[in-house]
N, C-alpha and C positions, 0 to 999 in steps of 0.2 A: 504435234501436241494437240490433244483434244480437251475441250472444256470439261467433259465428264471425268477425265483423269485429274484435272485440277481440283474439281469438286471432291473427288476421293482423297486427294492429298490433303486438302485443307481440313476436312473432317477428321482424318486420321491424325494429323498434326495437333488437332485440338484434343482428341480423346486419348491418343497414345495407347490405343488398345484396339486390335483388329476386330474383336467381337463386338464391342460397343459401337465402333465406327461403322461396321457392316450393318448393324441394327438401325442406326440413324439413316443410313443410305438405302435402307430397304433392299438389301442384297445379302448374299452369303459371303463367307470369308474368302473362298477360292477366287471368285471374280474380282474381289477387292485386291487381293494379293497380286493378281495378274495385272490389274490396272496400274498399281504402283510400280511394278516391274517395267511395264511399257513406258511409263512416264520417266523413270530413271534412265531407261535406254535413250529416250528422246533428249533428256537433259544432258546426259553424258556424265552423271555423277550419282553416287548413292545419296539418297535423301533421308533414309532411316537406318538406324542400327537395330537389328533384331537379335535378341539373345534370351537366355532363360529368365532374365529379370524383367523382360518386357520390351517395349518399343521406345526409342528415343530419336529425336531429330539429330542428324549430323550437322556439321557446320554448314555444308552446302544446303541442307534442308532448311536451316534457320535463315539463311540468306534468301532462299527461294520463296519462303512463306509469304512475306508481305507483298511481293510482286504477284504471286498467284492470287492472293486475295483481291488485289487491285484489278487484275484482269477480269475476275469474276464479277466484281462490282461494275466495271465498265460495260461488260456484256449485258448485265441486268439493266443498266441505265439505258443502253442502246435499244434493248428490246422494249422497255417501257416507253421510250420516246417514239419509236416506230409505231407501237400500239396506239399511243395517244394521238399521233398524227393521223393514223388510219381511222380513228374514231372521231376526228374533228376536235380533239381536246388540246392540240398543240400544233405549232407550225407558224407560217407567216403568209400573209396575203398582201399583194401589191394592189393598191387602190388609187385610182385617179379621181380627181374632182375639179369641177369648175369653181371659181372663187365664190360665186354667189351662194353656193350650198352651205357656206359657213354661217349664213344668216337665216337659215331655216333647216331644222331637222338633223343635219349631219353631226354636230357636236353631241346631241342627245343619243344618236345611234351609237357613236363611238363610246360614250360612257356606259350605255346599256350593255354593249358587247364586251367591254373590258371587265364588267362585273360578272357577266355570265361565263366568260371564257378567258380567265386571266392569263393562261399560258399560250394563247394565240396572239401572235404579234401582228400589228398592222403597220405597213409602210405606206404613207400617203404622199401623193405627188400632185401639186396643183398644175393643171394643164387645161388648155382650151378644149372645147368639145372635139374640134378637128384633130388636135394632137392626141387626145385620148383614143380616138378611133384608130389612128395609126398604131399606137402602142398595143391596143387590144388585138388588132389583126395580127401583129407580130408576136403575140403572147408575152409581151413585156408587162402587161397589167392583167390581173385576175378579174378585175371589175372596175367599172367607171360610172361616175355620175355625170351625165351629159345633157346638154340642152340642144338637141337636134333630132329631127325625124329621119335623117339620112343614115339609117342603120344598115350596115352591110349584111349580106345573107350569112346564116350560120350563127346568129347571135340571138339570145333571149333578152327580154327586157321587162321591167316593171315601171309603170308611170308612178312615181312616188310623190310628185308635187305638181300643182297647177296654180299659178298665181297671176293676178292681173298686172298689166302695165299701168303706170301712173305718170302723170306729168311731174317732172322734177324741176324746180325753179329756185333761183337765188332767193333768200329770205327777203331781200330788198326789192324784189320784182313787183311791179304794180298789180300783177295778177295773183300774187302769193296768198292773198287773203280770200280768194274765191273758194266756195265750197265744192264746186265742180267746174271743169274746164271743157269747152269744145276744142277740138284739135285745130279748128280754123283760127282760134284766138292766138295760136303760136305762129301764124304766118309772118314771115319777115324776121323771125328770131334766128340768131346763130345757134346751131344745134351741136351738141356733143353726142357721139354715138360710138358703139364698139366697132372695130374694124371688120370689114367683110371677111377678111382672111381668117379672123379669129372666130367669128360667129355669123356665118353667112345667112343662116335662117332668120335671125332676128335683125340683122342689119337690113336685109331685104324687106322684112315685114314692116319695119319702122318707115322705110322710104315709101313702101306701098300704101301704108295708112295715110301718110301725108299727101300722096298723090290722089288718093280717094277723097281727101278733104279739099282738093283743088289747088295744092301748091307743092313746089319742090323745095325741100328744106335746104338751107345753106349750111353745109357740113363744115363747121369751123374746126372741130376736133374729131379725129378718128383714133380711138384708143384701144389698148389691148384688154383692159379690164373694166367691168361695170363700175367698180369702186373708183377707178380713175375718172370715169364719166361724172360721177357724183361729186368728186373732189373739184373738178374743173368748174362745175356749176356752182359749187359753194363759194368759189372765188369770184362769182359774178360774171363769168366769161361766156355764158351761154345757157341754154335750156336743154332738156332731154326727155325722152320717154324711157323709163327704167322699170325693172321688176319691183313689185311692191315690197319684197323681202329686204331690199336695201334700206328701208326705213330703220331696220335693226342695226345698221352700221353706226348710227348715232352721230353722224358727222354734223357739226354745227354749220349754220349759214345756208341751209337748204330747207325747202318745204316740199311735201309730196301731196299732189292734188288729184283726186279721182277724175277720170275722163268721162264725159257725158256719153260718148259712143265708145263702148269697150272694144279694145283690140282683141284679137285671138290671144289666149293666155300664154304665159311663159311656162312651158312644161319642162320638168326634169325627169329623166329616165335613168334607172339603174340598169346597167348593161353588162352582159357577160357572155362568153362563148357557150353556145348550146352543147349539151352533152358532157360538160366538164364540171359538173356540180360536185366537186370533191367535198369531203366532210367539212373542212374548214370553210370553204365557200358557202356550202349549204347552211352552216351555222350562222354566218354573217347575213345571208339573205333572209333567214328566219327572223333575225332582229330587225332588219329593214322592214319586213312585212308587218311585224308586230307594232313597230313605231308608227308606220303609216296608218294602220287601222285605228290606233289610239288617238293620234292627232286628228285624223279625219272626223272621228266621232265628236271630239271637242269642237272642231270647226263648225260642224253641222249644228251643234247645240247653241252656239253663240252667233251664228250667221245672221239671224233675224234682227238682232240688236246692233249689229256692226255694219249694216249695209244701207248707207244713206240714199243710194240712187238705184238700188235694185240690181247691182252687178254681181252679187254673190261673193264679195271678197271680204277677208278678215283684215282689219286695220293693222293688226300686229304682225302680219306676214303672209304665209302661204298655206294653202291646203296640202296636206299629205293624203294620198289616195291609196285605197286598198289594192 
């Protein structure tokens, strides 16, 4: 059974006249008659009565008509969906993200993308950077937002954010009112940090910064999420060095103080497998790039008035980079 036969059948069932049906189908009557005969042979029943008074549907034809229309509609829908997926207008993307990206940029990217591409679905999974790399390598993610420079070969990346580390202290801490802190002032404090297994780059970076300042931090808490680090500090159980964007979490009981000696920044990269920029992924990357350029321009315009110690950070959060 061929779809062209179904098309001939549905038009003839509507017109009940071979001449008019053939005209609508842009064909002559003989091939139309042949198509109907072939369809009846496939179905195994007569679908039309032909006599001197004209053409009429048989009982079998009346039963077959709604099914034939449904098949044609499903075929048209399948073709449109395939076309839209091919053009990047429909489909689904699997996206990984580390928790801190919720406090800079990612919500805006998702809103911009949903407005521009309402038929493209996004499935988001919160994973550590290490976990995302595993999922990306095994093609279980299309794209990830990671905080690591340990990128495997065969992947492309965009650095979308760069933000400073800040000292995070309980609001009741004696140093909480300082405008700027030297790292040496945190000597002897209990530290809360992210686990090395979760974020090896930044775990090691914090320990190295303390070592450069002449002390080894007492690691009282090693946690899976940056937000957990801030929560522990809010309870007065320690201090920490955290990305500036965590100010946006709005947790009470903590203060964020700039460091006199800036650490290397906390960078975020958008990462995907090279050579697999399918239409949907390309559409998402276009929104990421557009948001990065826009936010970076705003950051540059306000940096001069928001930089009390010359470190180039924005109090409200992070830079997005082009």
